[in-house]
Residue, then its C-alpha position, 0 to 999 in steps of 0.5 A: m243650483k250649483v254652490l257657485s250660485l248661492n255667492f249672487l244669492s240673497c235673501a228676496v224678503k222685503a227687509c231683509k231687502s232694503a237692511g241689504a242684511g239677506f246674504p249669504l243665503h246658508p243651506k241647509d239639510a243638503e244634498l249634494v250631487q257631484d257632475d264631472i265638467e272639463f275645468n277651464a282655468p280663464m273662466l274659473l280665475n274671471v269669476l272669482r274675482r268677482l266673489d264674496w271670499a266670506a260668504l263662499r267660506t262659510n257657504a263652503t264650510e258649512l256643505g261639510f268642504p275643507e276650511l278656506p283661507a281666511e283671505p282669498p288667493t291673489q290672480e297671482a297665486l292662483e294662476t301659478d297653484e292648479k291645485t287650489l284652482k281644482d279644489l275651488h272648480h270642485l267647489l264650485v262648477e262641479t258641485q250642486i245641491m239637488e235637494g235642501k234649504l237656503v235659510c237667510g241668517n237674518c229673517g230665517h225665511e226657508y226657500a227649498i231646493r228641489e231638483g236643483i233648482a231654488n223655490f224664490l216664491l214668497p208669500s203674499h205677507l213678505v212680498 
């Protein structure tokens, strides 16, 4: 599961969905692996506009990456700062969670991650 995916996932428990409080999910006991993936600046610039920066900062810190700035860099700044763009590429695209859990900050439900795949099936009493 790519770190990028965390920015698009929320808790599937009915109480969290209706309250809108199940985002972001927090990685726990995460085993990370790095993949070598070709750097694609246009794709990354396009994706960065759609991310929730606060959630990305939280997840990056929880995974042990250096703290990201409080405010997202502007498109223009990123276009001229290749180092920052490559650092974000490394975090978002090349980093995968292979084993661990995703924990809802609202209800505490844990979703297991095995072999890079998160299990979002819920027991019937939580649906």
